[in-house]
C-alpha positions as CSV (number, residue, x, y, z in Angstrom):
1,M,-34.9,16.5,-67.5
2,S,-36.4,17.0,-64.0
3,D,-37.9,14.1,-62.0
4,D,-41.4,15.6,-62.2
5,I,-41.5,15.4,-66.0
6,L,-39.9,12.0,-66.5
7,P,-42.1,9.5,-68.3
8,K,-43.5,6.8,-66.1
9,R,-41.8,3.4,-66.3
10,D,-44.2,0.5,-66.9
11,I,-44.0,-1.9,-63.9
12,F,-44.7,-5.5,-64.7
13,S,-47.5,-7.1,-62.8
14,S,-45.4,-10.0,-61.5
15,C,-42.9,-7.6,-59.8
16,K,-43.2,-6.7,-56.1
17,L,-41.3,-4.6,-53.7
18,P,-41.0,-4.5,-49.9
19,T,-43.2,-2.2,-47.9
20,N,-40.1,-0.3,-46.7
21,L,-38.5,1.2,-49.7
22,D,-35.7,2.5,-47.5
23,A,-34.6,-1.1,-46.7
24,S,-30.9,-1.6,-47.2
25,V,-29.7,-3.7,-50.1
26,W,-26.2,-5.1,-50.8
27,R,-24.2,-6.2,-53.8
28,Y,-21.0,-8.1,-53.2
29,M,-18.1,-8.1,-55.7
30,D,-14.4,-8.7,-56.2
31,I,-12.2,-5.6,-56.5
32,P,-11.8,-5.9,-60.3
33,K,-15.6,-5.8,-60.6
34,F,-15.7,-2.7,-58.4
35,K,-13.1,-1.0,-60.6
36,Y,-15.3,-1.8,-63.6
37,L,-18.3,-0.2,-61.9
38,L,-16.4,2.9,-61.1
39,E,-14.8,3.2,-64.5
40,K,-18.0,2.5,-66.5
41,K,-20.4,4.2,-64.1
42,A,-22.7,1.4,-64.8
43,F,-24.1,-1.8,-63.2
44,Y,-23.1,-5.0,-64.8
45,L,-26.1,-7.1,-65.8
46,R,-25.4,-10.7,-66.6
47,R,-27.3,-12.7,-69.2
48,A,-29.8,-15.0,-67.4
49,D,-28.6,-18.3,-68.9
50,L,-25.0,-17.6,-67.9
51,L,-25.7,-17.0,-64.2
52,Q,-24.4,-19.3,-61.5
53,D,-27.8,-20.9,-61.1
54,K,-28.2,-23.0,-64.3
55,F,-32.0,-23.1,-63.6
56,E,-32.3,-19.3,-63.7
57,G,-35.5,-18.3,-65.5
58,T,-36.6,-21.9,-66.1
59,F,-39.6,-23.9,-65.0
60,S,-39.4,-27.2,-63.2
61,R,-39.1,-30.4,-65.1
62,Q,-42.5,-31.5,-63.9
63,E,-44.1,-28.3,-65.1
64,I,-42.6,-28.7,-68.6
65,T,-43.7,-32.4,-68.7
66,D,-47.2,-31.5,-67.8
67,M,-47.4,-28.7,-70.3
68,N,-46.0,-30.8,-73.1
69,N,-48.4,-33.6,-72.3
70,W,-51.3,-31.2,-72.4
71,L,-50.2,-29.7,-75.8
72,I,-49.9,-33.2,-77.3
73,K,-53.3,-34.2,-75.8
74,I,-55.1,-31.2,-77.5
75,G,-53.4,-31.9,-80.8
76,Y,-50.6,-29.3,-80.7
77,E,-47.6,-31.6,-80.6
78,Q,-45.7,-29.3,-83.0
79,V,-45.9,-26.5,-80.5
80,V,-43.7,-28.4,-78.0
81,H,-40.5,-27.7,-79.9
82,T,-41.6,-24.1,-80.5
83,E,-42.1,-23.5,-76.8
84,E,-38.7,-25.1,-76.0
85,T,-37.0,-22.7,-78.4
86,D,-38.9,-19.7,-77.1
87,R,-37.9,-20.5,-73.5
88,R,-34.3,-20.8,-74.4
89,K,-34.4,-17.5,-76.4
90,I,-36.0,-15.6,-73.5
91,R,-33.3,-16.6,-71.1
92,Q,-30.7,-15.5,-73.7
93,Q,-32.3,-12.1,-74.0
94,T,-32.8,-11.3,-70.3
95,Y,-30.2,-9.6,-68.0
96,I,-30.1,-9.5,-64.3
97,S,-28.4,-7.6,-61.4
98,S,-28.9,-9.4,-58.0
99,W,-28.9,-7.7,-54.6
100,C,-29.4,-8.9,-51.1
101,I,-31.9,-7.2,-48.7
102,A,-30.4,-7.0,-45.2
103,A,-29.8,-4.6,-42.4
104,S,-26.0,-5.3,-42.5
105,D,-23.4,-7.1,-44.5
106,F,-23.7,-10.9,-44.2
107,D,-20.8,-13.4,-43.5
108,L,-22.7,-15.9,-45.7
109,M,-22.7,-13.5,-48.6
110,W,-19.0,-12.7,-48.3
111,K,-18.1,-16.4,-48.5
112,A,-20.5,-17.0,-51.4
113,Y,-19.6,-14.1,-53.7
114,I,-16.0,-13.0,-53.0
115,R,-13.9,-15.5,-54.9
116,N,-10.6,-13.6,-54.8
117,P,-10.4,-11.8,-51.4
118,P,-10.5,-9.0,-50.6
119,G,-13.7,-7.7,-52.0
120,I,-16.2,-5.1,-51.3
121,A,-20.0,-4.8,-50.7
122,I,-21.9,-1.8,-52.0
123,K,-24.7,-0.7,-49.7
124,S,-27.7,1.0,-51.3
125,S,-31.5,0.9,-50.8
126,V,-34.6,-0.3,-52.5
127,R,-35.6,3.2,-53.2
128,R,-32.3,4.1,-54.8
129,L,-32.4,1.0,-57.1
130,Q,-36.0,1.9,-58.0
131,S,-34.7,5.4,-59.0
132,V,-32.0,3.9,-61.2
133,C,-34.7,2.0,-63.1
134,D,-37.0,5.0,-63.3
135,K,-34.3,7.3,-64.7
136,A,-32.6,5.0,-67.1
137,I,-35.1,5.6,-69.9
138,D,-32.8,4.6,-72.7
139,C,-32.5,1.1,-71.1
140,W,-36.2,0.4,-70.6
141,P,-37.8,-2.1,-70.2
142,L,-36.4,-2.4,-66.7
143,D,-38.0,-3.9,-63.6
144,L,-37.1,-4.2,-59.9
145,T,-38.6,-7.1,-57.9
146,L,-38.2,-9.2,-54.8
147,I,-37.6,-12.9,-55.5
148,T,-40.3,-15.3,-54.5
149,Y,-38.9,-18.7,-53.4
150,Y,-40.8,-21.8,-54.3
151,D,-40.4,-25.6,-54.6
152,Q,-39.0,-25.6,-58.1
153,A,-37.1,-28.9,-57.6
154,G,-40.4,-30.5,-56.3
155,G,-42.4,-29.4,-59.4
156,E,-44.4,-26.5,-58.0
157,N,-46.2,-24.7,-60.8
158,I,-45.5,-21.1,-61.8
159,I,-45.9,-21.4,-65.6
160,S,-47.3,-18.2,-67.0
161,S,-47.8,-16.9,-70.6
162,D,-45.7,-13.8,-69.9
163,R,-42.0,-13.6,-70.4
164,L,-41.0,-12.1,-67.0
165,T,-42.7,-14.1,-64.2
166,R,-40.1,-16.9,-64.5
167,F,-37.4,-14.4,-63.5
168,C,-39.3,-13.3,-60.3
169,Y,-39.0,-16.8,-58.8
170,K,-36.2,-19.0,-57.6
171,D,-36.0,-22.4,-55.9
172,N,-36.1,-22.6,-52.1
173,H,-32.5,-23.6,-52.2
174,F,-31.6,-19.9,-52.5
175,H,-34.0,-18.4,-50.0
176,L,-31.2,-17.2,-47.7
177,D,-30.1,-14.8,-50.5
178,N,-33.2,-12.7,-49.7
179,E,-32.8,-11.4,-53.2
180,I,-34.1,-8.3,-54.9
181,R,-33.1,-7.9,-58.6
182,I,-33.0,-5.6,-61.5
183,I,-34.3,-7.3,-64.7
184,H,-33.7,-6.0,-68.2
185,W,-34.9,-7.4,-71.5
186,P,-33.6,-5.3,-74.3
187,N,-34.9,-5.7,-77.9
188,I,-31.8,-7.4,-79.3
189,L,-31.3,-10.2,-81.8
190,L,-29.5,-13.4,-81.0
191,P,-26.7,-14.1,-80.5
192,S,-27.0,-11.6,-77.6
193,P,-24.0,-10.3,-75.6
194,D,-23.0,-12.0,-72.3
195,Y,-23.8,-8.8,-70.4
196,V,-25.1,-5.3,-70.7
197,D,-24.2,-2.1,-68.7
198,L,-26.9,-0.1,-66.9
199,P,-25.7,3.5,-66.5
200,V,-26.0,4.9,-62.9
201,A,-25.1,8.0,-61.0
202,L,-22.8,6.4,-58.5
203,D,-23.0,9.1,-55.8
204,D,-26.8,8.7,-55.9
205,V,-27.0,5.0,-55.6
206,I,-24.1,4.1,-53.2
207,V,-24.8,4.7,-49.6
208,S,-21.5,3.2,-48.4
209,V,-18.8,0.8,-49.4
210,V,-17.7,-2.0,-47.0
211,M,-14.5,-4.0,-47.3
212,S,-14.6,-7.8,-46.9
213,P,-13.4,-9.4,-43.7
214,G,-9.7,-9.7,-43.7
215,A,-9.0,-6.6,-45.8
216,D,-6.0,-4.6,-44.5
217,D,-5.1,-0.9,-44.6
218,K,-3.3,-1.4,-48.0
219,H,-6.6,-2.5,-49.5
220,M,-8.5,0.2,-47.8
221,I,-6.1,2.9,-49.2
222,E,-6.4,1.3,-52.7
223,I,-10.2,1.5,-52.7
224,K,-10.2,5.0,-51.2
225,T,-7.8,6.3,-53.9
226,M,-10.0,4.8,-56.6
227,M,-13.1,6.5,-55.2
228,D,-11.3,9.9,-54.6
229,K,-10.2,10.0,-58.3
230,L,-13.8,9.8,-59.3
231,H,-14.9,12.4,-56.8
232,L,-16.7,9.8,-54.7
233,G,-14.7,10.6,-51.5
234,D,-17.7,11.6,-49.6
235,I,-19.1,8.1,-49.7
236,P,-18.2,6.3,-46.5
237,L,-15.7,3.5,-46.8
238,E,-15.8,1.0,-43.9
239,Y,-14.3,-2.1,-42.5
240,S,-16.6,-5.1,-42.2
241,R,-17.8,-6.0,-38.7
242,D,-15.1,-8.6,-38.2
243,D,-12.2,-6.1,-38.7
244,R,-13.4,-3.5,-36.3
245,A,-11.7,-3.0,-33.0
246,V,-13.0,-5.1,-30.1
247,A,-14.1,-3.1,-27.1
248,D,-12.0,-3.7,-23.9
């Protein structure tokens, strides 16, 4: 199916993108996760309630307290438990792939996300991620959005009646991540799987692959061999800034 006759993806009102759709985005991962990406030809989307941030997709304690007090005040005390159950269910039925918007790979991100060095970072762009979401019709609903950082810990209010807004916001604690994310909420029953795969055309989405600082030639050859076997040899494979030669 050609791009000009693809059905249009519904874009959720809470989602926003940068003005420059060609801005670079990065995803950092250990080598086993990169192997998984290459073998499956798919992005790994983790269930929201299983992500590192245990508050992912939640509201602040103050927000919940205020809402519960309001429900009790207007005579809907029984709804308090229903709302709690629904919030938990929504987190268990939402899947996320997180990326960092940046002009280059970040030392901070290497240290945060590569647990078993060496690792790699995939460089792509906002426009390419947008295209992934637009073309993966069988995986809709899909959304792509910048994260808005706010004072969740301090009780700032973002409560909304929709199911997606809460996944477009994170606490100010994470603002250095400069995150843009793919969000997927499939129509599945609980118990839901820990992750889902989002099929992608790797040569369309990957601009380059960068090795983590400290990677040696052996690791570079290993990654190059993996990419060549899947006919991805035209995608540049680079050393991180720290491992490039110093000018005399």
